[in-house]
C-alpha positions in Angstrom: 25.5 -6.6 2.6 23.3 -3.9 0.1 19.9 -2.5 0.7 17.6 -1.4 -2.4 16.7 2.3 -1.4 13.9 4.3 -3.0 15.4 7.3 -5.1 13.5 9.6 -2.7 14.2 8.2 0.4 18.1 8.0 -0.8 17.8 11.5 -1.3 16.3 12.1 1.8 19.1 10.2 3.2 21.9 12.3 1.3 23.0 9.0 -0.1 22.5 9.9 -3.0 20.9 13.5 -4.6 17.7 13.0 -6.2 14.9 15.0 -7.2 12.1 15.3 -4.5 8.7 16.6 -5.5 7.0 15.9 -2.0 9.0 14.2 1.3 8.6 10.9 2.0 7.7 10.6 5.7 8.2 7.2 5.5 12.0 5.5 4.3 11.3 2.5 2.2 13.8 0.0 1.4 14.1 -3.6 -0.6 15.8 -6.6 -0.4 18.3 -7.0 -3.0 17.9 -10.1 -5.1 15.2 -11.6 -7.9 11.5 -12.8 -7.4 10.4 -15.8 -7.8 6.9 -14.6 -8.7 5.7 -13.4 -11.6 2.5 -10.9 -11.0 1.6 -9.7 -14.3 1.3 -6.1 -13.2 4.7 -6.2 -11.3 7.7 -4.3 -12.9 10.5 -6.0 -10.0 12.5 -7.4 -12.6 12.7 -3.6 -14.6 14.4 -2.8 -11.3 11.5 -0.9 -10.4 8.6 -1.1 -8.4 5.2 0.7 -9.6 6.8 4.0 -10.5 9.8 4.3 -8.4 13.8 3.1 -8.6 15.4 1.3 -6.3 19.4 1.3 -6.5 21.5 -0.6 -4.3 24.0 1.3 -1.3 25.8 -0.5 1.0 23.8 -1.2 4.4 26.5 0.8 6.6 25.8 4.0 4.7 21.9 3.3 5.1 21.9 3.3 8.5 24.3 6.2 8.9 21.3 8.5 7.1 18.3 6.5 8.8 20.0 7.9 12.6 20.0 11.5 11.0 16.4 11.3 9.6 13.4 12.9 11.1 11.2 10.3 8.9 8.5 8.4 11.1 9.2 5.1 10.0 10.9 2.3 8.0 9.3 0.1 5.6 11.3 -2.9 4.4 9.8 -4.5 1.2 10.2 -8.1 0.2 10.4 -9.6 -2.8 9.0 -13.7 -2.9 11.1 -16.8 -2.9 13.4 -18.6 -0.9 15.3 -17.4 1.8 14.1 -13.9 1.5 12.2 -14.7 5.3 15.5 -15.0 7.1 17.0 -12.0 4.7 14.2 -10.0 6.0 15.1 -10.7 9.5 18.5 -9.9 9.5 18.1 -6.6 8.3 15.3 -5.9 10.6 17.7 -6.7 13.5 20.4 -4.5 12.0 17.5 -1.5 11.6 15.6 -2.3 14.9 15.2 0.7 18.1 15.9 3.3 15.2 12.2 4.1 14.5 9.3 1.9 14.3 9.5 -0.9 10.7 6.9 -2.1 9.1 7.6 -5.1 6.6 5.8 -5.7 3.1 5.5 -8.7 2.5 3.9 -12.2 0.3 2.4 -14.8 2.0 4.6 -16.0 4.8 4.3 -19.1 7.9 2.9 -18.3 11.1 6.8 -19.4 12.2 8.0 -16.9 10.2 5.7 -14.0 11.2 6.8 -14.7 14.8 10.2 -14.6 13.7 9.7 -10.9 12.2 7.9 -10.1 15.2 10.7 -11.6 17.6 13.4 -9.0 15.5 11.8 -6.1 16.0 8.9 -5.5 12.7 6.3 -3.4 14.3 3.4 -4.4 11.5 3.3 -5.9 8.2 1.7 -5.3 5.3 0.6 -8.2 2.8 0.4 -8.1 -0.8 -2.9 -9.6 -1.9 -3.4 -6.7 -4.1 -6.8 -8.9 -5.7 -10.1 -8.7 -4.5 -10.8 -12.2 -5.7 -9.7 -15.5 -5.8 -10.6 -15.7 -9.6 -8.3 -12.1 -10.3 -5.5 -13.3 -8.3 -5.7 -16.9 -10.3 -5.3 -14.5 -13.6 -2.6 -11.9 -12.0 -0.6 -13.3 -9.2 1.8 -16.2 -10.8 4.6 -18.2 -9.1 3.4 -17.1 -5.5 1.5 -19.0 -3.0 -2.3 -19.7 -3.3 -5.0 -17.1 -2.3 -5.9 -19.0 0.8 -2.2 -18.5 2.2 -2.4 -15.0 1.9 -5.7 -14.8 3.2 -4.0 -17.0 6.3 -1.1 -14.9 6.5 -3.7 -11.4 7.2 -4.9 -14.0 9.9 -1.9 -14.8 11.5 -0.9 -11.3 11.0 -3.3 -9.5 12.6 -3.4 -12.2 15.7 0.6 -11.4 16.3 1.2 -8.0 15.6 -2.2 -6.7 16.7 -2.6 -5.2 13.6 -1.8 -5.8 9.5 -2.7 -4.1 6.6 -4.3 -5.9 3.3 -2.6 -4.1 -0.3 -5.6 -3.6 -2.6 -4.7 -3.0 -6.5 -7.8 -0.9 -8.3 -7.7 -1.8 -12.1 -6.9 -5.5 -11.8 -10.5 -6.0 -13.5 -12.7 -6.2 -10.2 -15.9 -4.2 -9.9 -16.4 -2.3 -7.2 -18.7 -4.5 -5.5 -16.1 -7.2 -5.4 -13.6 -4.5 -4.4 -15.6 -3.3 -1.0 -16.7 -6.6 -0.4 -13.4 -7.0 0.3 -12.5 -4.0 2.4 -15.7 -4.4 4.3 -14.4 -8.4 4.9 -11.1 -6.9 6.0 -12.8 -4.2 8.2 -14.6 -6.9 9.6 -11.3 -8.8 10.7 -9.6 -5.6 11.8 -7.4 -5.5 9.2 -7.0 -2.4 7.3 -6.9 -1.6 3.5 -3.8 0.0 2.0 -5.5 1.3 -1.9 -3.4 1.3 -4.9 -4.4 2.4 -8.5 -2.6 -0.3 -10.6 0.1 1.8 -13.0 1.6 -0.6 -16.1 4.4 1.2 -18.3 3.6 5.4 -17.7 0.3 5.2 -17.1 -2.5 4.7 -14.7 -4.8 1.8 -15.9 -7.8 3.2 -14.1 -9.9 5.9 -14.3 -9.6 8.6 -11.5 -12.9 9.3 -10.8 -13.6 5.4 -9.7 -10.2 5.3 -7.9 -11.3 8.2 -6.0 -14.9 6.7 -5.5 -13.2 3.9 -4.1 -10.9 6.0 -1.8 -14.4 7.6 -0.2 -16.4 3.8 0.4 -12.3 2.8 2.3 -12.8 5.7 3.9 -16.4 5.1 4.9 -16.2 1.1 5.5 -13.0 2.3 8.0 -14.6 5.5 9.6 -18.4 4.6 10.9 -19.5 2.8 7.9 -21.5 3.3 4.6 -24.1 1.9 2.3 -23.4 1.3 -0.9 -25.7 0.0 -4.1 -24.8 -1.1 -7.1 -26.0 -2.4 -10.6 -26.1 -5.4 -11.9 -22.7 -5.2 -13.2 -21.3 -4.7 -10.2 -20.7 -1.1 -10.5 -21.4 1.4 -7.6 -23.6 3.8 -8.7 -24.6 4.9 -5.2 -23.3 5.9 -1.0 -24.2 7.2 1.7 -21.6 8.1 4.1 -21.4 9.6 7.6 -18.9 12.2 6.2 -15.9 12.6 4.1 -12.5 14.8 5.0 -9.3 15.3 3.3 -7.8 12.2 4.8 -10.4 9.9 2.2 -7.9 10.6 -0.6 -4.6 10.8 1.4 -2.0 7.4 0.6 -3.5 4.7 2.8 -1.6 2.3 4.4 1.2 1.9 8.0 1.0 5.2 10.0 2.8 8.0 8.2 3.1 5.8 5.0 2.8 8.6 2.1 4.6 6.6 -0.5 4.9 10.1 -3.3 4.5 9.4 -6.2 4.3 5.7 -6.1 1.8 4.8 -8.7 1.2 8.1 -10.1 2.6 10.9 -12.3 3.1 15.0 -10.0 0.5 16.2 -12.4 -2.3 13.7 -11.9 -2.3 12.7 -7.9 -4.2 10.0 -6.8 -2.8 9.0 -3.5 -2.0 12.3 -2.1 1.1 12.5 0.2 0.4 15.5 2.1 -2.9 16.8 3.7 -5.0 18.1 0.7 -5.7 22.3 0.6 -9.6 23.5 0.3 -10.2 23.7 -3.7 -7.6 20.0 -3.6 -10.3 18.6 -1.2 -13.7 19.5 -3.2 -11.8 19.2 -6.6 -11.5 14.9 -5.3 -15.1 15.2 -3.8 -16.1 15.9 -7.0 -14.5 14.0 -9.2 -15.7 10.9 -7.1 -18.9 12.1 -7.7 -19.0 12.5 -12.0 -18.3 8.5 -10.8 -21.0 7.5 -8.4 -23.5 9.9 -6.1 -22.1 10.2 -2.6 -24.8 11.5 -0.1 -23.2 12.6 3.4 -24.7 12.9 6.6 -25.8 16.6 6.8 -23.7 18.9 7.6 -20.6 16.6 7.9 -19.2 17.4 4.6 
């Protein structure tokens, strides 16, 4: 059996040599085969996922490399379609016990989620991607409904004790809609992994807006914040308890840094490593170009 491996992960496992600009702290894999979904922003059919290439290698070679790796986690991406939940279970059973395993999934049944848990998956990320049902209908074709994804998130939180909701910024949502989704997930005890829309060879969301959304996400999940919008739902101002460099890191499962998954090395949207002081100050200024930020005294 073959497994698709991100180029950076393949290099890290010494399966094949590729240039690495930042070392992945999670090992990223994908099940082989075509996806039945037709999400308008997805590049899976081209052999890529966002900016990343995923060549196939024998799973035996992969296991040898994993055992020698210092990475902290395994993440397995699953396309949508018949038979993939069963295949995912089989792959997890081959890899379990080496490192904690996350699975990036579409909507699955409660029974399929339980099977993943029993096989050895420690937590799941669910590719909801869209902030509202209306945006979901526009972009996500050939996959289960918005309600099915929401049910998957609720079941995943119950079964695994934790879950992550993927949210792409740049699909036409207003700032208010994105923040409402993040706040709703926080109330359910579900984390948010933010992505910047990347299509073709460029990002489709302004960096300043994305920085503001990163600050908002960080505030929501670290003490709360107050957000003020104009009549069109654009974020104008926010009050937050604190900001630190973690606000601008890749968000997702523990130890997930997805180096340059949806950005170029020359224009970083999600930092794959801790920021230095100059980078942090620049990131905050970028966010403040989009929305006024008030930070509790002495916390910035």
